[in-house]
GUROTOR-724662 format. One record per residue (C-alpha): z, x, y; chain; residue in one letter. Coordinates in nm, 4 decimals, always signed. Layout:
# GUROTOR-724662
{{Z,X,Y},'A','A'}
...
//
This chain:
# GUROTOR-724662
{{+2.6963,+2.2387,-2.8716},'A','M'}
{{+2.3521,+2.2889,-2.7955},'A','Y'}
{{+2.1405,+2.0416,-2.9368},'A','S'}
{{+1.8102,+2.1215,-3.0813},'A','D'}
{{+1.6324,+1.8376,-2.8524},'A','D'}
{{+1.8080,+1.9848,-2.5211},'A','I'}
{{+1.5418,+2.1919,-2.3314},'A','A'}
{{+1.7660,+2.2302,-2.0404},'A','V'}
{{+2.1738,+2.2304,-1.9841},'A','K'}
{{+2.3186,+2.2641,-1.6829},'A','V'}
{{+2.7332,+2.3260,-1.7293},'A','S'}
{{+2.9166,+2.3450,-1.3930},'A','N'}
{{+2.7204,+2.5282,-1.2247},'A','L'}
{{+2.8431,+2.6404,-0.8899},'A','S'}
{{+2.6310,+2.9119,-0.5836},'A','K'}
{{+2.8417,+3.0212,-0.2908},'A','C'}
{{+2.6938,+3.2127,-0.0184},'A','Y'}
{{+2.8581,+3.4056,+0.2225},'A','H'}
{{+2.8282,+3.3251,+0.5858},'A','I'}
{{+2.8875,+3.6256,+0.8565},'A','Y'}
{{+2.9550,+3.5074,+1.2221},'A','D'}
{{+2.8467,+3.8461,+1.3368},'A','K'}
{{+2.6239,+4.1500,+1.2049},'A','P'}
{{+2.9165,+4.3998,+1.1835},'A','N'}
{{+3.1176,+4.1373,+0.9867},'A','D'}
{{+2.8980,+4.2278,+0.7059},'A','R'}
{{+2.9734,+4.5909,+0.7453},'A','L'}
{{+3.3681,+4.5356,+0.7721},'A','K'}
{{+3.3331,+4.3128,+0.4466},'A','A'}
{{+3.1611,+4.6017,+0.2531},'A','S'}
{{+3.4125,+4.8654,+0.3478},'A','I'}
{{+3.7553,+4.7326,+0.4822},'A','Y'}
{{+3.8797,+4.5303,+0.1363},'A','P'}
{{+3.8330,+4.8819,-0.0547},'A','R'}
{{+4.0334,+5.0557,+0.2150},'A','L'}
{{+4.2933,+4.8027,+0.1917},'A','Q'}
{{+4.3179,+4.7980,-0.1805},'A','K'}
{{+4.3770,+5.1440,-0.1643},'A','L'}
{{+4.6775,+5.1186,+0.0508},'A','V'}
{{+4.8093,+4.7828,-0.1342},'A','R'}
{{+4.6984,+4.5781,+0.1381},'A','R'}
{{+4.5747,+4.2195,+0.1017},'A','K'}
{{+4.2173,+4.2421,+0.1232},'A','P'}
{{+4.0879,+4.0770,+0.4413},'A','G'}
{{+3.8112,+3.7854,+0.4331},'A','K'}
{{+3.5243,+3.8245,+0.7184},'A','Y'}
{{+3.2935,+3.5604,+0.6093},'A','F'}
{{+3.2961,+3.1871,+0.5423},'A','R'}
{{+3.1907,+3.0512,+0.2076},'A','E'}
{{+2.9044,+2.8217,+0.1871},'A','F'}
{{+2.8672,+2.6206,-0.1325},'A','W'}
{{+2.5160,+2.5535,-0.1800},'A','A'}
{{+2.5857,+2.3827,-0.5607},'A','L'}
{{+2.9301,+2.2802,-0.6388},'A','N'}
{{+3.0041,+2.1734,-1.0163},'A','D'}
{{+2.6812,+2.0495,-1.1215},'A','V'}
{{+2.5973,+1.9550,-1.4801},'A','S'}
{{+2.3511,+1.7729,-1.6825},'A','F'}
{{+2.1211,+1.7739,-1.9591},'A','E'}
{{+1.7233,+1.7183,-2.0084},'A','V'}
{{+1.5541,+1.6855,-2.3172},'A','R'}
{{+1.2585,+1.8045,-2.4627},'A','K'}
{{+0.9606,+1.6168,-2.3550},'A','G'}
{{+1.1705,+1.4334,-2.0475},'A','E'}
{{+1.0679,+1.3991,-1.6620},'A','T'}
{{+1.3544,+1.4674,-1.4491},'A','L'}
{{+1.3302,+1.3940,-1.0839},'A','G'}
{{+1.5436,+1.5611,-0.8074},'A','I'}
{{+1.5864,+1.4221,-0.4829},'A','I'}
{{+1.8129,+1.4506,-0.1799},'A','G'}
{{+1.7860,+1.5534,+0.1864},'A','S'}
{{+1.7276,+1.9131,+0.3235},'A','N'}
{{+1.9921,+2.1345,+0.2506},'A','G'}
{{+2.1407,+1.9406,-0.0551},'A','S'}
{{+2.0930,+2.2545,-0.3071},'A','G'}
{{+1.7486,+2.1195,-0.4752},'A','K'}
{{+1.5582,+2.4498,-0.4422},'A','S'}
{{+1.8672,+2.6808,-0.5165},'A','T'}
{{+1.9311,+2.4624,-0.8404},'A','L'}
{{+1.5686,+2.5262,-0.9239},'A','L'}
{{+1.5735,+2.8892,-0.8677},'A','Q'}
{{+1.8744,+2.9415,-1.0847},'A','I'}
{{+1.7330,+2.7576,-1.3617},'A','I'}
{{+1.4107,+2.9533,-1.3092},'A','C'}
{{+1.6169,+3.2951,-1.3358},'A','G'}
{{+1.5320,+3.4184,-0.9651},'A','T'}
{{+1.8732,+3.3414,-0.8373},'A','L'}
{{+2.2110,+3.4140,-1.0171},'A','N'}
{{+2.4680,+3.1524,-1.0181},'A','P'}
{{+2.8243,+3.1945,-0.8862},'A','T'}
{{+3.0021,+3.0160,-1.1745},'A','D'}
{{+2.8803,+2.8003,-1.4415},'A','G'}
{{+2.5954,+2.8411,-1.7066},'A','K'}
{{+2.2239,+2.7646,-1.7557},'A','I'}
{{+2.0530,+2.7356,-2.0938},'A','Q'}
{{+1.6834,+2.6686,-2.1251},'A','T'}
{{+1.4894,+2.6529,-2.4358},'A','K'}
{{+1.1004,+2.7628,-2.4021},'A','G'}
{{+0.9256,+2.9331,-2.1706},'A','R'}
{{+0.9512,+2.8176,-1.7912},'A','V'}
{{+0.7220,+2.8236,-1.5211},'A','A'}
{{+0.7706,+2.7603,-1.1776},'A','A'}
{{+0.5992,+2.6630,-0.8651},'A','L'}
{{+0.8870,+2.7102,-0.6019},'A','L'}
{{+0.8418,+2.7393,-0.2106},'A','E'}
{{+0.5227,+2.8931,-0.1024},'A','L'}
{{+0.4638,+3.2378,-0.1441},'A','G'}
{{+0.7229,+3.2991,-0.3991},'A','S'}
{{+0.5566,+3.5525,-0.7206},'A','G'}
{{+0.2680,+3.6466,-0.4902},'A','F'}
{{+0.2119,+3.9927,-0.3127},'A','N'}
{{+0.0354,+3.9124,+0.0262},'A','P'}
{{-0.1522,+4.2398,+0.0202},'A','D'}
{{-0.2847,+4.1620,-0.3293},'A','F'}
{{-0.6185,+3.9779,-0.3729},'A','T'}
{{-0.6133,+3.6719,-0.5709},'A','G'}
{{-0.7332,+3.8183,-0.8724},'A','R'}
{{-0.4743,+4.0866,-0.8789},'A','E'}
{{-0.1969,+3.8405,-0.8039},'A','N'}
{{-0.3542,+3.6215,-1.0940},'A','V'}
{{-0.2824,+3.8953,-1.3395},'A','Y'}
{{+0.0685,+4.0139,-1.1817},'A','M'}
{{+0.1786,+3.6409,-1.1659},'A','N'}
{{+0.0711,+3.5769,-1.5309},'A','A'}
{{+0.2511,+3.8575,-1.6611},'A','A'}
{{+0.5838,+3.7994,-1.5109},'A','L'}
{{+0.5494,+3.4269,-1.7065},'A','W'}
{{+0.5007,+3.6358,-2.0291},'A','G'}
{{+0.1175,+3.6536,-2.0821},'A','L'}
{{-0.0363,+3.9967,-2.2268},'A','R'}
{{-0.3207,+4.1034,-2.0445},'A','K'}
{{-0.5755,+3.9997,-2.3025},'A','D'}
{{-0.4183,+3.6543,-2.2830},'A','Q'}
{{-0.4925,+3.6588,-1.9013},'A','I'}
{{-0.8534,+3.8085,-1.9798},'A','D'}
{{-0.9140,+3.5065,-2.1863},'A','E'}
{{-0.7609,+3.2620,-1.9344},'A','R'}
{{-0.9166,+3.4161,-1.6163},'A','F'}
{{-1.2237,+3.2153,-1.5805},'A','D'}
{{-1.0206,+2.8697,-1.6256},'A','D'}
{{-0.7600,+2.9683,-1.3799},'A','I'}
{{-1.0085,+3.0547,-1.1128},'A','V'}
{{-1.2218,+2.7251,-1.1814},'A','S'}
{{-0.8826,+2.5050,-1.1981},'A','F'}
{{-0.7854,+2.6833,-0.8574},'A','A'}
{{-1.1449,+2.6234,-0.6750},'A','D'}
{{-1.0987,+2.8837,-0.3935},'A','I'}
{{-1.4428,+3.0408,-0.4587},'A','G'}
{{-1.4844,+3.4094,-0.3581},'A','A'}
{{-1.1425,+3.4018,-0.1881},'A','F'}
{{-1.0330,+3.4913,-0.5343},'A','I'}
{{-1.1471,+3.8543,-0.4397},'A','E'}
{{-0.9691,+3.8408,-0.1302},'A','Q'}
{{-0.6070,+3.9273,-0.0224},'A','P'}
{{-0.3856,+3.6140,-0.0172},'A','V'}
{{-0.2538,+3.7057,+0.3312},'A','K'}
{{-0.5802,+3.5834,+0.4444},'A','T'}
{{-0.5384,+3.2377,+0.2504},'A','Y'}
{{-0.4382,+2.8622,+0.4142},'A','S'}
{{-0.1306,+2.7254,+0.2430},'A','S'}
{{-0.3657,+2.4908,+0.0392},'A','G'}
{{-0.5442,+2.7796,-0.0924},'A','M'}
{{-0.2125,+2.9642,-0.1575},'A','F'}
{{-0.1099,+2.6454,-0.3598},'A','V'}
{{-0.3997,+2.5932,-0.5525},'A','R'}
{{-0.4095,+2.9508,-0.6802},'A','L'}
{{-0.0224,+2.9498,-0.7706},'A','A'}
{{-0.0304,+2.6180,-0.9559},'A','F'}
{{-0.3610,+2.7125,-1.1315},'A','A'}
{{-0.1638,+3.0268,-1.2850},'A','V'}
{{+0.1464,+2.8214,-1.3972},'A','I'}
{{-0.1188,+2.5229,-1.5441},'A','A'}
{{-0.2693,+2.8130,-1.7816},'A','H'}
{{+0.0887,+2.9795,-1.9339},'A','V'}
{{+0.1126,+2.7425,-2.2145},'A','D'}
{{+0.5184,+2.6654,-2.0191},'A','A'}
{{+0.7642,+2.4710,-2.2248},'A','D'}
{{+0.9448,+2.4059,-1.9230},'A','I'}
{{+0.7381,+2.3113,-1.5944},'A','L'}
{{+0.9491,+2.3283,-1.2565},'A','V'}
{{+0.7899,+2.1865,-0.9465},'A','I'}
{{+0.9336,+2.2037,-0.6259},'A','D'}
{{+0.7577,+1.9990,-0.3348},'A','E'}
{{+0.4525,+2.2178,-0.3881},'A','A'}
{{+0.1731,+1.9498,-0.3858},'A','L'}
{{+0.2506,+1.8624,-0.0229},'A','A'}
{{+0.0347,+2.0809,+0.0929},'A','V'}
{{-0.2643,+2.0310,-0.1452},'A','G'}
{{-0.5778,+1.8061,-0.0241},'A','D'}
{{-0.6223,+1.4906,-0.2047},'A','A'}
{{-0.8873,+1.5977,-0.4763},'A','V'}
{{-0.6531,+1.8807,-0.5378},'A','F'}
{{-0.3166,+1.7069,-0.5830},'A','T'}
{{-0.5076,+1.4441,-0.7891},'A','Q'}
{{-0.6270,+1.7217,-1.0185},'A','K'}
{{-0.2713,+1.8374,-1.0229},'A','C'}
{{-0.1206,+1.4792,-1.1286},'A','M'}
{{-0.3742,+1.4850,-1.4115},'A','R'}
{{-0.2339,+1.8284,-1.5366},'A','F'}
{{+0.1119,+1.6861,-1.5238},'A','I'}
{{+0.0309,+1.3790,-1.6617},'A','R'}
{{-0.1043,+1.5691,-1.9765},'A','G'}
{{+0.1816,+1.8251,-1.9750},'A','F'}
{{+0.4474,+1.5210,-1.9760},'A','Q'}
{{+0.2786,+1.4463,-2.3315},'A','E'}
{{+0.4376,+1.7669,-2.4821},'A','Q'}
{{+0.6399,+1.9379,-2.2278},'A','G'}
{{+0.9527,+1.9094,-2.0105},'A','T'}
{{+0.9034,+1.8769,-1.6384},'A','L'}
{{+1.1901,+1.9147,-1.3547},'A','L'}
{{+1.0301,+1.7697,-1.0420},'A','F'}
{{+1.1329,+1.7532,-0.6844},'A','V'}
{{+0.9945,+1.5989,-0.4064},'A','S'}
{{+1.0725,+1.4086,-0.0786},'A','H'}
{{+0.7975,+1.1233,-0.1974},'A','D'}
{{+1.0123,+0.8739,-0.3680},'A','I'}
{{+0.6834,+0.6860,-0.5005},'A','S'}
{{+0.5776,+1.0286,-0.6694},'A','A'}
{{+0.9301,+1.0416,-0.8420},'A','V'}
{{+0.9389,+0.7023,-0.9841},'A','Q'}
{{+0.5775,+0.7195,-1.0800},'A','N'}
{{+0.6561,+1.0657,-1.2580},'A','L'}
{{+1.0123,+1.0320,-1.3871},'A','C'}
{{+1.2148,+0.8145,-1.5865},'A','K'}
{{+1.5611,+1.0014,-1.5449},'A','A'}
{{+1.7059,+1.1240,-1.1639},'A','G'}
{{+1.9482,+1.3339,-1.0032},'A','I'}
{{+2.0327,+1.2742,-0.6374},'A','W'}
{{+2.2224,+1.5834,-0.5092},'A','L'}
{{+2.4029,+1.5561,-0.1759},'A','K'}
{{+2.5972,+1.8411,-0.0336},'A','D'}
{{+2.5627,+2.0685,-0.3446},'A','G'}
{{+2.6921,+1.7780,-0.5750},'A','R'}
{{+2.5438,+1.5503,-0.7910},'A','I'}
{{+2.5879,+1.2100,-0.6009},'A','E'}
{{+2.4137,+0.9918,-0.8798},'A','R'}
{{+2.2406,+1.0830,-1.2333},'A','Y'}
{{+2.0581,+0.7805,-1.4517},'A','G'}
{{+1.7530,+0.6057,-1.4267},'A','K'}
{{+1.5069,+0.7263,-1.1557},'A','A'}
{{+1.4502,+0.3922,-1.0306},'A','K'}
{{+1.7928,+0.3002,-0.9714},'A','S'}
{{+1.8418,+0.6757,-0.8406},'A','I'}
{{+1.5476,+0.6094,-0.5965},'A','C'}
{{+1.7021,+0.2750,-0.4479},'A','E'}
{{+2.0464,+0.4125,-0.3920},'A','A'}
{{+1.8753,+0.7156,-0.1844},'A','Y'}
{{+1.6479,+0.4815,-0.0035},'A','I'}
{{+1.9746,+0.2927,+0.1190},'A','Q'}
{{+2.1436,+0.6142,+0.1799},'A','F'}
{{+1.8436,+0.7645,+0.4175},'A','T'}
{{+1.8175,+0.4041,+0.6134},'A','N'}
{{+2.2022,+0.4542,+0.6795},'A','Q'}
{{+2.1432,+0.7851,+0.8135},'A','Q'}
{{+1.8739,+0.6865,+1.0195},'A','I'}
{{+2.0624,+0.3714,+1.1481},'A','Y'}
{{+2.4112,+0.6020,+1.2068},'A','G'}
{{+2.6852,+0.4000,+1.3687},'A','D'}
{{+2.4540,+0.1043,+1.4695},'A','E'}
{{+2.4830,-0.1031,+1.1754},'A','V'}
{{+2.6394,-0.1047,+0.8293},'A','Q'}
{{+2.4602,-0.1221,+0.5076},'A','L'}
{{+2.6134,-0.2739,+0.2043},'A','T'}
{{+2.4974,-0.2704,-0.1474},'A','A'}
{{+2.4131,-0.5865,-0.2935},'A','L'}
{{+2.5903,-0.6984,-0.6063},'A','A'}
{{+2.3073,-0.6752,-0.9134},'A','S'}
{{+2.3149,-0.9091,-1.1802},'A','G'}
{{+2.2964,-0.8093,-1.5460},'A','S'}
{{+1.9312,-0.8039,-1.5746},'A','A'}
{{+1.9261,-0.5101,-1.3574},'A','K'}
{{+2.2378,-0.3164,-1.4988},'A','E'}
{{+2.0139,-0.0609,-1.7207},'A','D'}
{{+1.8001,-0.0145,-1.4779},'A','G'}
{{+1.5072,-0.1679,-1.6485},'A','R'}
{{+1.2972,-0.5272,-1.5632},'A','L'}
{{+1.3431,-0.7564,-1.8341},'A','Q'}
{{+1.0471,-0.9633,-1.9217},'A','D'}
{{+1.1158,-1.3226,-1.9058},'A','A'}
{{+0.8491,-1.6085,-1.8710},'A','P'}
{{+0.8448,-1.9173,-1.6192},'A','V'}
{{+0.9918,-2.2428,-1.7634},'A','D'}
{{+0.9861,-2.0896,-2.1256},'A','G'}
{{+0.5766,-2.0733,-2.0966},'A','E'}
{{+0.4852,-1.7206,-2.2799},'A','E'}
{{+0.2459,-1.5016,-2.0883},'A','P'}
{{-0.1140,-1.5543,-2.2725},'A','R'}
{{-0.4486,-1.3682,-2.2598},'A','A'}
{{-0.7531,-1.5804,-2.2325},'A','I'}
{{-1.1031,-1.4802,-2.2358},'A','D'}
{{-1.2061,-1.5115,-1.8687},'A','Y'}
{{-0.9426,-1.2898,-1.7041},'A','G'}
{{-0.5789,-1.2082,-1.6097},'A','A'}
{{-0.2717,-1.4781,-1.6638},'A','V'}
{{+0.0323,-1.4040,-1.4408},'A','A'}
{{+0.3528,-1.5804,-1.4659},'A','S'}
{{+0.6271,-1.5413,-1.1916},'A','V'}
{{+0.9925,-1.5383,-1.2167},'A','R'}
{{+1.2560,-1.5891,-0.9550},'A','N'}
{{+1.4864,-1.2787,-0.9678},'A','N'}
{{+1.6914,-1.3113,-0.6451},'A','I'}
{{+2.0252,-1.3771,-0.7934},'A','K'}
{{+2.0108,-1.0384,-1.0049},'A','S'}
{{+1.7893,-0.8356,-0.7235},'A','A'}
{{+1.9848,-0.5342,-0.5961},'A','N'}
{{+1.9322,-0.4048,-0.2593},'A','G'}
{{+2.1533,-0.3842,+0.0613},'A','W'}
{{+2.2472,-0.5804,+0.3865},'A','K'}
{{+2.4235,-0.5373,+0.7255},'A','T'}
{{+2.5341,-0.8825,+0.7476},'A','G'}
{{+2.3177,-0.9929,+1.0177},'A','R'}
{{+2.0580,-1.1599,+0.8290},'A','A'}
{{+2.0133,-1.2942,+0.4401},'A','D'}
{{+1.6892,-1.3230,+0.2215},'A','V'}
{{+1.7745,-1.6847,+0.1184},'A','V'}
{{+1.4376,-1.7471,-0.0995},'A','S'}
{{+1.1184,-1.5635,-0.1887},'A','V'}
{{+0.8354,-1.8011,-0.3614},'A','S'}
{{+0.4865,-1.7558,-0.4825},'A','L'}
{{+0.2618,-2.0789,-0.5202},'A','S'}
{{-0.0650,-2.1496,-0.5687},'A','S'}
{{-0.2763,-2.2874,-0.2890},'A','I'}
{{-0.5780,-2.3519,-0.5269},'A','T'}
{{-0.5388,-2.6365,-0.7600},'A','P'}
{{-0.4485,-2.5282,-1.1267},'A','G'}
{{-0.1487,-2.5342,-1.3468},'A','K'}
{{+0.1609,-2.4921,-1.1633},'A','E'}
{{+0.3483,-2.1410,-1.2159},'A','G'}
{{+0.0392,-1.9528,-1.3936},'A','I'}
{{-0.2293,-1.7551,-1.1724},'A','F'}
{{-0.5421,-1.6007,-1.2839},'A','E'}
{{-0.6353,-1.3937,-0.9913},'A','G'}
{{-0.8716,-1.4324,-0.7585},'A','G'}
{{-0.7088,-1.7893,-0.6576},'A','E'}
{{-0.5937,-1.8527,-0.3043},'A','R'}
{{-0.1870,-1.8332,-0.3022},'A','V'}
{{+0.1245,-1.8321,-0.0689},'A','R'}
{{+0.3982,-1.6075,-0.0606},'A','M'}
{{+0.6865,-1.7587,+0.1743},'A','T'}
{{+1.0137,-1.5393,+0.2533},'A','V'}
{{+1.2845,-1.7543,+0.3544},'A','R'}
{{+1.5864,-1.6216,+0.5574},'A','A'}
{{+1.8940,-1.7190,+0.7509},'A','K'}
{{+1.9898,-1.5718,+1.0705},'A','A'}
{{+2.3522,-1.4885,+1.0714},'A','N'}
{{+2.3525,-1.3250,+1.4430},'A','G'}
{{+2.0720,-1.3346,+1.7130},'A','A'}
{{+1.7548,-1.1800,+1.6238},'A','L'}
{{+1.5581,-1.0806,+1.9202},'A','K'}
{{+1.2018,-0.9884,+1.7304},'A','N'}
{{+1.2419,-1.0813,+1.3806},'A','P'}
{{+1.0266,-0.9622,+1.0918},'A','I'}
{{+0.9647,-1.1042,+0.7689},'A','L'}
{{+0.7656,-0.9106,+0.4737},'A','G'}
{{+0.7075,-0.8221,+0.1354},'A','F'}
{{+0.5667,-0.5801,-0.1058},'A','L'}
{{+0.4335,-0.6023,-0.4554},'A','V'}
{{+0.4806,-0.2967,-0.6530},'A','R'}
{{+0.3969,-0.1819,-1.0037},'A','D'}
{{+0.6578,-0.0835,-1.2670},'A','R'}
{{+0.6298,+0.2579,-1.1367},'A','L'}
{{+0.7441,+0.1568,-0.8243},'A','G'}
{{+0.3734,+0.2051,-0.6214},'A','Q'}
{{+0.3165,+0.0090,-0.3496},'A','N'}
{{+0.0085,-0.2224,-0.4345},'A','L'}
{{-0.0045,-0.4521,-0.1478},'A','F'}
{{+0.2064,-0.6184,+0.1150},'A','G'}
{{+0.2258,-0.7645,+0.4692},'A','E'}
{{+0.5104,-0.8654,+0.7203},'A','N'}
{{+0.4935,-1.1116,+1.0301},'A','T'}
{{+0.4469,-0.8486,+1.2990},'A','L'}
{{+0.0928,-0.9347,+1.3314},'A','S'}
{{+0.2267,-1.3236,+1.4309},'A','F'}
{{+0.5004,-1.2271,+1.6679},'A','T'}
{{+0.2702,-0.9849,+1.8447},'A','K'}
{{+0.0779,-1.2645,+1.9625},'A','R'}
{{+0.3604,-1.5283,+1.9570},'A','V'}
{{+0.7044,-1.3757,+2.0591},'A','P'}
{{+0.9741,-1.5264,+1.8293},'A','T'}
{{+1.3493,-1.4795,+1.8624},'A','S'}
{{+1.5798,-1.6552,+1.6182},'A','I'}
{{+1.9380,-1.7664,+1.7440},'A','E'}
{{+2.2448,-1.7174,+1.5008},'A','A'}
{{+2.2894,-1.9997,+1.2195},'A','G'}
{{+1.9057,-2.0690,+1.2234},'A','R'}
{{+1.6781,-2.0883,+0.9188},'A','M'}
{{+1.3336,-1.9306,+0.9475},'A','F'}
{{+1.0492,-1.8148,+0.6920},'A','E'}
{{+0.7146,-1.6341,+0.7131},'A','G'}
{{+0.4506,-1.7375,+0.5106},'A','V'}
{{+0.1682,-1.5235,+0.3660},'A','F'}
{{-0.1878,-1.6785,+0.2467},'A','E'}
{{-0.4107,-1.4530,+0.0624},'A','F'}
{{-0.6274,-1.4261,-0.2502},'A','R'}
{{-0.4205,-1.2903,-0.5399},'A','L'}
{{-0.5836,-0.9839,-0.6892},'A','P'}
{{-0.6480,-0.9364,-1.0492},'A','M'}
{{-0.3488,-0.7365,-1.2028},'A','L'}
{{-0.3742,-0.5054,-1.5280},'A','P'}
{{-0.1342,-0.6109,-1.7946},'A','N'}
{{+0.2049,-0.5291,-1.6894},'A','G'}
{{+0.4884,-0.6225,-1.5123},'A','Q'}
{{+0.5129,-0.6281,-1.1107},'A','Y'}
{{+0.8044,-0.6993,-0.8581},'A','V'}
{{+0.7793,-0.8201,-0.5385},'A','V'}
{{+1.0235,-0.6641,-0.2489},'A','M'}
{{+1.1348,-0.8726,+0.0294},'A','A'}
{{+1.2982,-0.8098,+0.3668},'A','S'}
{{+1.4192,-0.9285,+0.7152},'A','V'}
{{+1.4421,-0.6741,+0.9896},'A','A'}
{{+1.4390,-0.6670,+1.3672},'A','D'}
{{+1.2426,-0.4932,+1.6217},'A','G'}
{{+0.8781,-0.3511,+1.6443},'A','D'}
{{+0.6699,-0.1628,+1.3958},'A','L'}
{{+0.8216,+0.1878,+1.5047},'A','F'}
{{+1.1762,+0.1208,+1.5568},'A','N'}
{{+1.3657,-0.1471,+1.3340},'A','N'}
{{+1.6612,-0.2278,+1.1587},'A','I'}
{{+1.5959,-0.3420,+0.8387},'A','Q'}
{{+1.9199,-0.6136,+0.7633},'A','H'}
{{+1.8604,-0.7316,+0.4136},'A','Y'}
{{+1.6206,-0.5607,+0.1654},'A','W'}
{{+1.5667,-0.7102,-0.1885},'A','L'}
{{+1.3956,-0.4705,-0.4507},'A','H'}
{{+1.2903,-0.7049,-0.7214},'A','D'}
{{+1.2868,-1.0791,-0.5843},'A','A'}
{{+1.0257,-1.1868,-0.8002},'A','L'}
{{+0.8940,-1.0490,-1.1170},'A','I'}
{{+0.5456,-1.1145,-1.2186},'A','I'}
{{+0.4176,-1.0727,-1.5665},'A','N'}
{{+0.0645,-1.0202,-1.6286},'A','V'}
{{-0.1369,-1.0791,-1.9701},'A','S'}
{{-0.4970,-0.9424,-1.8999},'A','S'}
{{-0.7941,-0.9371,-2.1282},'A','S'}
{{-1.0382,-0.8067,-1.8686},'A','K'}
{{-0.9090,-0.6250,-1.5838},'A','V'}
{{-0.9434,-0.2461,-1.6968},'A','R'}
{{-1.0156,-0.0371,-1.3678},'A','Y'}
{{-0.7820,+0.0788,-1.1407},'A','G'}
{{-0.4386,-0.0318,-1.0052},'A','L'}
{{-0.6048,-0.3826,-0.9004},'A','M'}
{{-0.9019,-0.5657,-0.9915},'A','G'}
{{-1.0747,-0.8483,-0.7664},'A','I'}
{{-1.3017,-1.1003,-0.8734},'A','P'}
{{-1.6823,-1.0172,-0.8607},'A','F'}
{{-1.9054,-1.2810,-0.7842},'A','E'}
{{-2.2248,-1.0918,-0.9056},'A','R'}
{{-2.2945,-0.8048,-1.1507},'A','I'}
{{-2.6272,-0.7876,-1.2625},'A','E'}
{{-2.8334,-0.4710,-1.3693},'A','M'}
{{-3.2384,-0.4943,-1.2933},'A','E'}
{{-3.5147,-0.2591,-1.4115},'A','V'}
{{-3.6946,-0.1382,-1.1155},'A','I'}
{{-4.0708,-0.0752,-1.1776},'A','D'}
{{-4.1807,+0.1381,-0.8790},'A','D'}
{{-4.4730,+0.3045,-1.0708},'A','R'}
//
């Protein structure tokens, strides 16, 4: 049954490719089986099967943004190409409701010998626009792409950045109901990427988005739901935050290989649904006051998830005020102390303690580790010893919302280390603010004035 609120429905989708070891095997496969059937012999097999996708099923509701992650070769691009109709599945079914526009691998849909102008008309026509509709939008497309006089040059002369600018500009103006983006923004410059992100956020208000990226922060930022593909199958499917956390553990395990074994930490009930629960400290309700932000901090270490190797444990994480004030309440701008305490279960030659503060979308706001200290004062820890990292700084003024503190203990140096214990949400910071309005963080300005200068 295909519900009206479902934009994309993927049912038992599989895609198989035939792999030939030698060029003449391809010729044999096209001739010999037919001859063998004529003489009633069992047809020979001259290829190996490679299943790029194997029994993949999921649904995307209208207005939902789905993030798709996975290592290279996991089937992400194949899945998107089948959804867009540029590949046929071996088995299974795809159902989409509405116009689908896609930005897949660089160069798809463009003729390198045509000019940018010609490719705009050709590409937009492929997405279902009539010539008069393209005429009306052409100037807006050129303005969005911002490639100047190159619009009249063959696209084979374009840089990769110019190529993706024009391709994105086209799909941004075809009135799509479903937008598919496959890692295309990775080659854009910062200014154009920001322009694309503004468009994407506007599109999310009424459209359905399928987003593939190796940028885990971007996936958490944009997506509520996520799929992790592994070897052509769905490894996990659920809330983007929990999917990304599991994938980060997996990629670290791939990096470490057989050197250590990462074990997932059991998460408490506060984490079971993938959402952080608002909970004030000591019964105090977060309250807005006239002169700035108020933040309350809750210890979440018993419910936090992550992983460990068994070599060391994070025992506690705390945030306390150095500046005199109400205990457990922070306003921003005061001096604070972040303490990460750990225990070494085995000897650590070059221990590292660190933390990161993240917003609800998983964006890293600020953080630090002890490498700057141990570089000056080499420190090793014997098995069974407790140790802690102390970080003192001025707390930024955070906008309204919920923030989490990630904490970890590692062994090694900046470029080669093993994370022995990783906690995603060790502390939860709830912020009520009446003044902080601009950017991801605010700072306590010491002077804001405006003067009239008479220079006549």
